[in-house]
KENU-260537 format. One line per 4 residues: their letters; for each residue x, y, z of C-alpha. Coordinates in steps of 0.05 Angstrom, whole numbers, plus 5000, padded with zeros to 4 digits. Example, Ala and Ser with C-alpha at 12.3 -4.5 7.8 and 13.67 -1.06 7.14 Angstrom:
! KENU-260537
AS	5246 4910 5156 ~ 5273 4979 5143
! end
This chain:
! KENU-260537
MNRS	5178 5326 4786 ~ 5197 5375 4840 ~ 5216 5335 4902 ~ 5198 5394 4948
AMTT	5125 5387 4926 ~ 5122 5316 4952 ~ 5085 5296 5015 ~ 5090 5229 5050
HNFV	5023 5195 5049 ~ 5009 5135 5095 ~ 4955 5086 5076 ~ 4939 5011 5079
LILE	4922 4967 5020 ~ 4881 4907 5043 ~ 4898 4841 5008 ~ 4853 4784 4989
GPVD	4899 4733 5021 ~ 4967 4725 5054 ~ 5030 4739 5015 ~ 5070 4686 5052
GTPS	5093 4655 4986 ~ 5112 4722 4956 ~ 5185 4739 4970 ~ 5194 4810 4996
DLLF	5246 4823 4942 ~ 5190 4818 4889 ~ 5152 4872 4926 ~ 5215 4914 4929
EAGL	5231 4903 4855 ~ 5160 4924 4837 ~ 5173 4991 4871 ~ 5141 4976 4939
DDAA	5205 4991 4978 ~ 5161 5039 5019 ~ 5112 4984 5040 ~ 5112 4934 5096
VTAF	5072 4869 5097 ~ 5027 4873 5158 ~ 4957 4858 5182 ~ 4899 4907 5188
DGRP	4838 4884 5228 ~ 4866 4813 5224 ~ 4871 4815 5148 ~ 4936 4815 5107
ALDV	4956 4884 5083 ~ 5010 4928 5057 ~ 5025 4989 5100 ~ 5051 5042 5052
DRDA	5088 5107 5066 ~ 5093 5139 4997 ~ 5123 5205 4976 ~ 5077 5233 4922
PSLL	5046 5299 4900 ~ 4976 5275 4922 ~ 4943 5219 4961 ~ 4907 5196 4898
FAIA	4973 5190 4860 ~ 5005 5153 4919 ~ 4948 5102 4922 ~ 4944 5093 4847
SATT	5018 5080 4839 ~ 5022 5032 4899 ~ 4961 4995 4874 ~ 4991 4987 4804
QAES	5056 4962 4833 ~ 5023 4914 4882 ~ 4980 4884 4827 ~ 5041 4872 4784
VPGV	5070 4822 4835 ~ 5049 4750 4822 ~ 5007 4723 4880 ~ 4988 4792 4907
RLDQ	4915 4810 4899 ~ 4882 4871 4930 ~ 4814 4865 4963 ~ 4773 4914 4921
RNTP	4718 4917 4973 ~ 4759 4950 5027 ~ 4820 4984 5000 ~ 4853 5031 5012
CSPE	4842 5056 5082 ~ 4878 5100 5131 ~ 4914 5065 5189 ~ 4898 5123 5235
PQRR	4834 5117 5276 ~ 4777 5163 5256 ~ 4770 5224 5301 ~ 4702 5238 5330
R	4675 5308 5325
! end
Protein backbone atom coordinates (compact mmCIF):
# COMPACT_ATOMS: atom_id res chain seq x y z
CA MET A 1 0.00 0.00 0.00
CA ASN A 2 1.30 3.45 -0.88
CA ARG A 3 2.26 5.18 2.37
CA SER A 4 1.70 8.63 0.80
CA ALA A 5 -2.01 7.81 0.39
CA MET A 6 -2.36 7.34 4.15
CA THR A 7 -4.13 9.81 6.39
CA THR A 8 -4.06 9.81 10.18
CA HIS A 9 -7.56 9.26 11.53
CA ASN A 10 -8.39 9.99 15.18
CA PHE A 11 -11.34 8.23 16.80
CA VAL A 12 -12.40 6.71 20.10
CA LEU A 13 -13.59 3.15 20.66
CA ILE A 14 -15.83 2.97 23.74
CA LEU A 15 -15.33 -0.13 25.88
CA GLU A 16 -17.89 -2.12 27.87
CA GLY A 17 -15.72 -2.09 30.96
CA PRO A 18 -12.30 -1.11 32.26
CA VAL A 19 -9.19 -2.74 30.88
CA ASP A 20 -7.33 -2.53 34.18
CA GLY A 21 -6.50 -6.23 34.09
CA THR A 22 -5.32 -6.11 30.47
CA PRO A 23 -1.60 -5.42 30.21
CA SER A 24 -0.80 -2.67 27.73
CA ASP A 25 1.69 -4.98 26.02
CA LEU A 26 -1.23 -7.19 24.89
CA LEU A 27 -2.83 -4.16 23.23
CA PHE A 28 0.51 -3.31 21.63
CA GLU A 29 1.05 -6.89 20.43
CA ALA A 30 -2.45 -6.91 18.91
CA GLY A 31 -1.43 -3.93 16.76
CA LEU A 32 -2.87 -1.14 18.91
CA ASP A 33 0.44 0.65 19.31
CA ASP A 34 -1.40 3.74 18.06
CA ALA A 35 -4.04 3.63 20.83
CA ALA A 36 -4.10 4.97 24.38
CA VAL A 37 -6.35 3.70 27.15
CA THR A 38 -8.40 6.67 28.31
CA ALA A 39 -11.91 7.69 29.32
CA PHE A 40 -14.58 9.30 27.16
CA ASP A 41 -17.57 10.82 28.95
CA GLY A 42 -16.52 8.87 32.05
CA ARG A 43 -16.42 5.53 30.22
CA PRO A 44 -13.32 3.46 29.45
CA ALA A 45 -12.12 3.90 25.90
CA LEU A 46 -9.29 3.53 23.43
CA ASP A 47 -8.19 6.79 21.80
CA VAL A 48 -6.79 5.76 18.43
CA ASP A 49 -4.62 7.71 15.94
CA ARG A 50 -4.46 5.37 12.96
CA ASP A 51 -2.75 5.83 9.59
CA ALA A 52 -5.06 4.31 6.99
CA PRO A 53 -6.39 4.99 3.50
CA SER A 54 -9.89 5.68 4.89
CA LEU A 55 -11.66 6.25 8.20
CA LEU A 56 -13.70 3.09 7.64
CA PHE A 57 -10.55 1.00 7.20
CA ALA A 58 -8.98 2.60 10.30
CA ILE A 59 -12.03 1.85 12.47
CA ALA A 60 -12.45 -1.69 11.14
CA SER A 61 -8.82 -2.63 11.69
CA ALA A 62 -8.67 -1.13 15.20
CA THR A 63 -11.95 -2.83 16.13
CA THR A 64 -10.68 -6.22 14.95
CA GLN A 65 -7.43 -5.78 16.87
CA ALA A 66 -9.16 -4.60 20.06
CA GLU A 67 -11.59 -7.50 20.01
CA SER A 68 -8.70 -9.97 19.68
CA VAL A 69 -7.34 -8.97 23.12
CA PRO A 70 -8.70 -11.11 25.98
CA GLY A 71 -10.77 -8.99 28.38
CA VAL A 72 -11.36 -6.13 25.94
CA ARG A 73 -14.94 -5.77 24.76
CA LEU A 74 -16.25 -2.86 22.70
CA ASP A 75 -19.54 -1.22 23.57
CA GLN A 76 -21.48 -1.79 20.36
CA ARG A 77 -24.11 0.82 21.29
CA ASN A 78 -21.78 3.79 21.19
CA THR A 79 -18.66 3.10 19.19
CA PRO A 80 -16.78 4.59 17.46
CA CYS A 81 -17.05 8.30 17.99
CA SER A 82 -14.94 11.31 17.25
CA PRO A 83 -13.16 12.92 20.21
CA GLU A 84 -13.58 16.36 18.68
CA PRO A 85 -16.69 18.31 19.74
CA GLN A 86 -19.41 18.72 17.14
CA ARG A 87 -19.38 22.12 15.45
CA ARG A 88 -22.62 24.03 15.37
CA ARG A 89 -23.71 25.52 12.08
